[in-house]
C-alpha positions in Angstrom: -12.5 0.5 22.9 -15.1 3.0 25.4 -18.7 2.1 25.2 -21.4 4.6 25.6 -24.9 3.7 25.2 -26.4 6.6 26.3 -30.0 8.7 25.0 -30.5 12.3 25.9 -33.5 13.6 26.6 -34.2 16.3 23.5 -32.7 15.4 19.6 -30.5 18.9 20.0 -28.6 16.9 23.2 -28.5 13.0 21.1 -26.7 15.3 17.9 -24.8 17.2 20.4 -23.3 14.1 22.1 -21.5 12.7 18.9 -20.0 15.8 18.5 -18.5 16.1 22.1 -17.5 12.4 22.1 -14.9 13.9 19.0 -14.1 17.2 21.2 -13.3 15.1 23.8 -10.8 12.7 22.2 -9.7 15.6 20.7 -8.8 17.2 23.5 -6.8 14.4 25.2 -3.2 14.1 24.9 -3.9 10.5 24.3 -5.6 8.6 21.4 -8.7 7.6 22.6 -11.7 5.2 20.1 -14.9 4.8 21.7 -18.4 3.3 20.4 -21.8 5.4 21.5 -25.4 3.4 20.7 -28.9 4.7 21.0 -32.1 5.6 19.8 -34.3 8.2 19.1 -38.0 8.2 21.2 -39.6 10.0 18.8 -38.9 11.2 14.6 -37.0 13.5 13.8 -35.7 14.5 10.7 -31.5 15.1 10.5 -30.0 16.6 7.5 -26.4 16.8 6.5 -24.1 19.7 6.7 -25.0 21.0 3.2 -27.9 19.7 3.0 -30.8 22.0 1.7 -34.0 21.9 3.6 -36.0 23.6 0.9 -35.0 20.3 -1.7 -34.7 17.7 0.8 -37.3 17.5 3.5 -41.2 18.4 3.3 -41.8 21.1 5.3 -45.1 21.2 5.6 -45.7 17.4 6.0 -42.9 17.8 9.6 -44.9 20.7 10.8 -48.2 19.1 10.7 -46.6 16.3 12.8 -44.4 18.1 14.9 -41.0 16.2 13.7 -38.5 18.8 14.1 -36.0 19.7 11.7 -32.3 19.6 12.6 -28.7 19.6 11.0 -25.7 17.6 11.8 -22.2 18.8 11.8 -21.1 15.9 9.0 -22.3 15.1 5.5 -24.5 13.2 3.8 -27.7 13.6 2.6 -30.9 14.2 5.2 -32.3 11.0 6.8 -34.9 10.2 9.5 -34.7 8.9 13.0 -36.8 7.8 15.1 -38.1 4.5 17.1 -37.3 1.4 14.9 -33.9 2.7 13.9 -30.8 2.2 16.0 -27.7 5.1 16.3 -24.4 4.3 16.2 -21.5 6.2 16.2 -18.0 5.8 16.6 -14.8 7.6 17.1 -11.4 6.4 16.1 -7.8 7.2 16.2 -5.6 8.2 13.2 -2.7 6.8 15.6 -4.5 3.9 15.4 -5.4 3.1 12.5 -3.0 5.6 9.4 -5.1 4.7 6.8 -8.3 6.4 8.0 -6.9 9.7 6.8 -8.0 8.3 3.2 -11.7 9.0 3.1 -13.1 5.7 0.8 -10.2 3.3 3.6 -12.6 5.0 7.1 -15.7 4.3 4.6 -14.2 0.5 4.0 -13.4 -0.4 7.5 -17.0 1.0 8.9 -19.0 -0.4 6.9 -17.4 -3.9 7.2 -17.6 -3.8 11.2 -20.6 -2.6 10.8 -22.0 -5.5 7.8 -20.1 -8.4 10.6 -22.6 -7.3 13.0 -25.6 -7.7 11.5 -24.2 -10.7 9.6 -24.5 -12.7 12.8 -28.4 -12.6 12.2 -28.9 -11.0 8.3 -25.9 -12.6 6.2 -26.5 -10.8 2.7 -26.1 -7.4 3.6 -23.9 -5.8 1.6 -21.8 -2.4 1.1 -23.0 -0.5 -1.6 -22.7 3.5 -3.2 -20.2 5.1 -0.9 -21.2 4.5 2.7 -24.4 3.2 3.0 -25.0 -0.4 3.1 -28.1 -2.9 1.7 -30.5 -5.8 1.7 -31.4 -7.2 -1.6 -30.1 -3.6 -3.0 -32.2 -2.2 -0.9 -30.5 0.5 2.1 -30.4 -0.4 5.7 -28.1 1.7 6.7 -26.8 5.2 5.9 -23.6 6.9 7.5 -22.1 9.6 7.5 -18.2 11.4 8.8 -16.3 13.6 10.0 -12.6 14.1 10.5 -10.4 16.2 12.7 -6.3 16.6 13.7 -6.0 13.3 15.1 -9.7 11.7 15.2 -13.0 10.5 13.0 -16.8 10.8 13.8 -18.3 8.4 12.0 -21.4 7.8 12.7 -25.3 6.7 11.7 -28.1 4.0 10.8 -29.5 0.6 11.0 -33.3 0.5 10.4 -34.7 -2.1 11.5 -38.4 -1.3 12.4 -38.4 2.5 10.5 -41.5 3.9 9.2 -41.2 3.8 5.5 -44.5 5.7 5.4 -43.5 8.5 7.6 -40.2 9.0 5.9 -41.9 9.1 2.5 -43.7 11.8 3.6 -41.5 13.8 5.3 -37.9 14.1 3.2 -37.9 15.3 -0.1 -36.1 13.7 -3.4 -32.3 13.6 -2.3 -29.9 15.8 -5.0 -27.4 13.1 -5.1 -28.1 9.6 -5.1 -26.2 6.3 -5.6 -26.8 4.6 -8.9 -28.0 2.0 -7.8 -31.1 3.6 -6.2 -32.0 3.8 -9.6 -34.5 6.8 -9.2 -37.1 5.1 -6.8 -38.8 6.7 -4.2 -38.2 6.3 -0.3 -40.5 3.8 0.0 -38.9 1.4 -2.9 -35.6 2.4 -1.5 -35.1 1.8 1.9 -36.2 -1.9 3.9 -36.5 -2.5 7.3 -34.1 -5.4 8.3 -35.1 -8.6 10.3 -32.9 -7.8 13.4 -33.2 -8.1 17.0 -31.5 -4.5 18.2 -30.5 -5.7 21.4 -29.0 -8.5 20.0 -27.3 -5.9 17.5 -26.5 -3.9 19.8 -24.4 -6.7 21.6 -22.6 -8.0 18.2 -21.9 -4.0 17.9 -20.2 -3.6 20.9 -18.4 -7.2 19.9 -17.0 -5.9 16.5 -15.3 -3.2 17.7 -14.0 -4.9 20.8 -16.0 -2.2 22.9 -15.8 -3.6 26.6 -15.1 -1.4 28.9 -18.0 1.3 29.9 -17.3 4.9 29.4 -18.5 6.4 32.7 -18.0 9.8 32.4 -19.4 11.4 28.7 -19.3 15.0 28.4 -22.9 16.1 29.2 -21.4 19.5 30.2 -19.9 20.4 26.4 -22.8 18.8 24.8 -25.2 20.8 26.6 -23.3 23.5 25.3 -22.8 22.5 21.6 -26.6 21.9 22.0 -27.9 25.3 23.2 -24.9 26.9 20.8 -25.8 25.6 17.8 -29.8 24.1 17.5 -30.9 27.4 18.7 -29.5 28.8 15.6 -31.4 29.2 12.1 -29.2 27.5 10.0 -28.9 24.2 12.8 -32.6 24.3 13.7 -34.6 24.7 10.7 -38.1 26.0 11.0 -41.1 24.2 9.5 -43.3 27.1 8.9 
C-alpha cells in the first residue's frame, strides 16, 4: 500500500485530494490501495454529502469565527476538523477485498484497522454505532465512505486535542444520531483520546502495511476538483 502524508494549503484542496486519490485509482488499469494522513491547521466545518447546513451548523458562529463551511463527497453527518484532529483516508480495491462491496463489511474492516492502530496507546477504544470509535461510550473517531466501481474511499477523524468548546459553538444538533449518543450535547458526547499523533501516524501506516511513499499525488486533479466544486454554492456554504 502507498503512503501519502500531505496537508495542502487550503481546506478546499485538502477535501479535494481525497477525491482525487479515489479518481486516480479508478482511472488506472490495476488495483491501487493507499493511505493518506493529514491535519488541518485551521478549523473547518465539513458537512456530509446530503447534510442540511441550516440544521447541522451554527452559521452565525462560523461567520464570527471566520470558519469555512464545506461539503464533502461522502455521506455521514457534519464534523468540525482542525488542530488536534488527525485525518486519514484509505483507498481500497474491491479486487483485493471483494467483501468490501458489502457496506457493513467495509465499516468493520476499516474500523478494525483503525482500532488496532489506536490500541497500541489506548486499549479500550471500541467500534460503536455504524461507523464510530468510542472511548467509554464517548466518540473519538467518526468516519464515512464513498464507493466507485472498482475502489472505495473510506476516510475519517481521530480527535486527540480538538476543542470541543468550538465544536459545541459551531455545530448544531445532528438529525441522525446513533442510539449510544442518548441525546448528549457535543461536549458530553465527544472525547479527545490520550494519544500521541506522531506515534499514531506510524502505527496506522504499520497496521495498513503502507510502506511505499506515494511520490506523485494527483495535484492537478485536486486543484481541478477544488475549483469546480468548492466554488459552487452547494459545496461551499455561505455563513451570512
